[in-house]
Structures are given as C-alpha cells and as structure tokens.
C-alpha positions in Angstrom: -51.2 23.3 52.7 -47.5 24.8 52.7 -45.2 24.5 49.8 -41.8 24.0 51.2 -39.4 26.5 49.0 -42.2 26.1 46.5 -43.0 22.8 44.7 -39.4 21.8 45.2 -40.2 18.1 44.3 -41.0 19.4 40.8 -39.0 22.5 40.5 -35.5 24.0 41.6 -36.1 25.3 45.2 -36.7 29.0 46.0 -37.4 29.9 42.4 -40.2 31.5 40.6 -40.8 28.6 38.6 -41.1 26.5 42.0 -43.6 28.9 43.3 -45.5 29.2 40.3 -45.9 25.2 40.2 -46.8 25.5 43.9 -49.8 27.8 43.1 -50.8 25.2 40.3 -51.0 22.4 42.7 -53.3 24.5 45.0 -51.0 25.1 47.8 -52.3 27.7 50.3 -49.0 29.2 51.1 -45.4 29.1 49.9 -42.4 28.9 52.5 -39.3 30.6 51.3 -36.1 31.8 52.9 -34.6 35.1 52.7 -31.2 36.7 53.0 -29.7 40.1 52.4 -27.2 41.2 49.7 -24.3 43.5 50.3 -26.2 46.4 48.8 -29.4 45.7 50.8 -31.6 43.7 48.5 -33.6 40.9 50.0 -33.1 37.8 47.9 -34.8 34.2 48.3 -32.1 31.7 49.2 -32.0 29.2 51.8 -28.2 28.7 52.3 -25.8 31.3 53.3 -23.5 30.7 50.2 -24.7 30.5 46.5 -22.6 27.2 46.3 -25.4 25.0 47.9 -27.9 25.7 45.1 -26.5 27.4 42.3 -23.5 27.3 40.0 -21.7 30.3 41.6 -20.0 30.5 45.0 -19.8 33.1 47.8 -21.6 34.2 51.0 -24.7 36.1 49.7 -24.1 38.9 52.4 -20.8 39.8 50.6 -22.3 39.9 47.2 -24.3 42.4 45.4 -27.6 41.9 43.5 -25.9 41.9 40.5 -23.7 39.3 41.5 -26.5 37.1 42.8 -28.2 37.4 39.6 -25.4 35.8 37.5 -26.2 32.8 39.2 -28.1 29.9 37.7 -30.2 28.3 40.6 -31.8 25.5 38.3 -29.4 22.8 39.4 -29.6 21.3 36.0 -33.3 20.9 36.5 -34.6 22.6 33.2 -33.8 26.0 31.9 -31.7 28.5 33.8 -33.4 30.2 36.8 -32.3 33.3 38.7 -32.3 33.7 42.5 -35.3 35.8 42.6 -35.9 39.0 45.0 -38.3 38.8 47.6 -40.3 41.8 45.7 -40.2 39.8 42.5 -41.7 36.6 44.4 -44.5 38.6 46.3 -45.3 40.2 43.1 -46.1 37.0 41.6 -47.7 35.5 44.5 -50.0 38.3 45.0 -51.1 38.0 41.3 -51.8 34.2 41.9 -53.4 34.8 45.4 -51.4 32.5 47.4 -49.9 33.3 50.8 -46.3 33.4 52.0 -44.3 32.2 54.9 -41.0 34.2 55.0 -38.3 32.6 57.0 -35.8 35.0 58.2 -32.3 33.7 58.3 -30.6 35.5 60.9 -29.1 32.6 62.8 -26.2 32.5 65.4 -23.1 30.9 64.0 -23.9 31.8 60.4 -21.5 34.2 58.8 -24.0 36.9 58.1 -25.3 36.9 61.6 -26.4 40.3 63.2 -26.7 40.2 66.8 -27.3 43.7 67.2 -29.9 44.3 64.7 -32.3 42.7 62.4 -31.4 43.9 59.0 -33.0 41.0 57.1 -36.2 41.3 59.0 -36.4 44.9 58.6 -35.7 45.0 54.9 -38.4 42.1 54.5 -41.1 43.9 56.2 -40.3 46.9 54.2 -40.7 44.9 51.0 -44.0 43.3 52.2 -45.3 47.0 52.8 -44.1 48.6 49.5 -45.4 45.8 47.5 -48.8 45.9 49.2 -48.9 42.2 49.7 -52.7 41.2 50.2 -52.8 37.5 50.5 -52.1 36.0 53.9 -48.2 36.6 55.1 -46.4 34.9 58.2 -42.8 35.8 59.4 -41.1 33.0 60.8 -37.6 32.2 62.4 -35.6 29.9 64.4 -34.3 32.9 66.2 -37.0 34.0 69.0 -35.3 37.3 69.0 -36.2 37.8 65.2 -39.8 36.9 65.6 -40.0 39.1 68.8 -38.8 42.1 67.0 -41.2 41.3 64.1 -44.0 41.6 66.6 -42.7 44.9 67.6 -42.0 46.4 64.1 -45.2 45.0 62.5 -47.7 43.6 65.0 -50.1 43.3 62.2 -48.1 40.6 60.6 -48.6 37.3 62.2 -45.4 35.5 63.5 -44.3 31.7 64.1 -41.7 30.3 66.1 -39.7 27.5 64.3 -38.2 24.9 66.5 -36.3 21.6 66.6 -36.4 20.4 70.0 -39.1 20.0 72.9 -42.4 21.3 71.3 -44.1 21.8 74.4 -41.1 24.4 75.5 -41.4 26.0 71.9 -45.3 26.2 72.5 -44.7 27.9 75.9 -42.4 30.3 74.6 -44.7 31.3 71.6 -47.4 31.8 73.8 -45.6 34.1 76.1 -44.3 36.1 73.1 -47.8 36.4 71.6 -46.9 34.5 68.3 -49.7 33.3 66.3 -48.1 30.0 65.2 -45.6 27.5 66.6 -43.8 25.2 64.1 -41.9 22.3 65.6 -40.0 19.8 63.3 -42.6 16.9 62.1 -40.8 14.4 64.3 -41.3 16.2 67.4 -45.0 17.0 66.6 -45.7 13.1 65.9 -43.9 12.1 69.2 -45.9 14.6 71.3 -49.0 13.3 69.5 -52.5 14.7 69.1 -52.4 16.1 72.6 -49.9 18.8 71.8 -51.9 20.0 68.7 -54.9 20.2 71.3 -52.7 22.0 73.8 -51.7 24.6 71.2 -55.2 25.2 70.1 -56.4 25.6 73.6 -53.8 28.3 74.0 -55.0 29.8 70.9 -52.0 29.2 69.0 -51.8 27.5 65.5 -49.7 24.4 64.9 -47.5 24.2 61.7 -44.9 21.5 61.1 -42.2 20.6 58.4 -41.2 19.1 56.1 -43.5 16.0 55.3 -43.6 14.0 52.0 -44.9 10.8 53.1 -48.8 10.3 52.7 -49.3 8.3 55.9 -47.7 10.9 58.0 -49.4 13.8 56.2 -52.7 12.0 56.9 -52.0 11.5 60.4 -51.0 15.2 60.9 -54.2 16.6 59.2 -56.4 14.0 61.3 -54.9 15.7 64.4 -56.0 19.1 63.2 -52.3 20.5 62.6 -53.0 23.8 60.6 -50.2 23.8 58.4 -47.9 21.2 56.8 -45.0 22.2 54.9 -44.1 19.7 52.0 -41.8 19.5 49.2 -44.8 17.8 47.1 -47.5 20.2 47.4 -49.7 18.2 45.0 -49.5 15.2 47.0 -50.1 17.0 50.2 -53.2 18.9 48.9 -54.7 15.4 47.9 -54.0 13.9 51.2 -55.4 17.2 53.0 -58.4 17.1 50.9 -59.1 13.4 51.5 -58.8 13.8 55.2 -60.3 16.9 56.0 -62.7 17.1 53.3 -61.6 20.4 51.5 -61.6 20.8 47.7 -61.4 23.4 45.2 
C-alpha cells in the first residue's frame, strides 16, 4: 500500500506529519514529489510554485532552502508544517522502516524543466546514497528520459514509468527500458482490465497505479493482483488490501 504524498487525507500533503501518519496506518511505502531549490537542495513539494500548498508564493527553483523553509505547508490543518527536505524525510522513513517512491518532477513545459540534464534526479540519488537509505526505494517520473537516466546512474535503484494514456504503450516502453514497474492512472488500469496486469506480470514488470480512495475500486485492483496502489487514505487502503489478499500485521 502506497501513501500518496503521505497520509494526505489526514494530514497536509508531503509533510513529515503526513509521512508519520502513513507509517502509523501501516502503509508499505510513501509516494512523494521532489524539486530542487536555487541553492541545490532537494525539497519535497508537488507543485512548481509554493503558492499551491503553502502560505508563500514563488517558483521553488528560484528560491533558496531558507526561503522555502519560511513557508507554512499546513494549509490551516493543524500546527505549522515546514516543507521538508528529502534528506529529512528519508531519515524519518528509515527510522520507521517504510519505503519511498520518489517522483522526480522534471516535466517539459514546467518553469524548472531541464532538457539537457537531470539535476533533480542526480541530487535525489545523491541524497539516497548519503543517507544510506535501507528500506525499499523507487524512482518514478512521467518523463521517460528521467527514469532512463536513473537506470544509468544508479542501476541498483528500481525505476517506474508513470503514465496517463495507453497502459499497453507504457508497458511496452517500460519493458524496453528495463524498468521494474509501470504505473498508469487508475482509470487506464480499470479500463484495460485484469488482462493488463497479467500481461505486465508475464513480462516480469510490476504494476502500480494512482490515486484510489474508493473501497470498491481498491478491492477490484487488489483482486487483479495490482502490486502497488497509491491512495490518499492508507488506513482505508490497508484495510481493503488485507481483506482482499489476506495480509495483516
């Protein structure tokens, strides 16, 4: 069970509080998003601008870490929350024994997009190495160039290709590139049916999907053998998974 931006149904997304709540809910892994500050620090934030989830504004890639740390990411949901660095999050997750899915945000069309290099990816892999992270880690991106580069730089770290459109096309690309996982949107997976999951497994590729909060759909996906389902409500997701596939503890 993957907690999407942590237990974001309970706590402000992509915060230490959200990740701690995910561990409390017995999620196997948390999904988070990474961006790079102007002074080269990897921070955990989904959107390119602070304004989307904090009380401050400004493109993250133009701000220093000190600038970013001044923002309150609580969204009015409880006490003040800082935007955490990836190193801070990995230190917590390592202590809690929970895995991490690091989604690298280097997307064409965004202000911080780097066509010539993969600065966010490179910095994230460096943090993983420096922290000595031991629980499972996965590098994912919608940008196939990013995950291909990750395989070149750190072949020991599994990679996954995120996709919105045709899941079979994504599966073919993931197979050609040697990725461990393909992660189409949940609607694409449900439309493709159980046969898609069987085809992926037959090719030796795991299937993940996102973001599912409804019990009926969670149950269907787990009954098909989907390997990883991201949800905003990991407490509910874990309960459904355990009921369907018989896992507990």
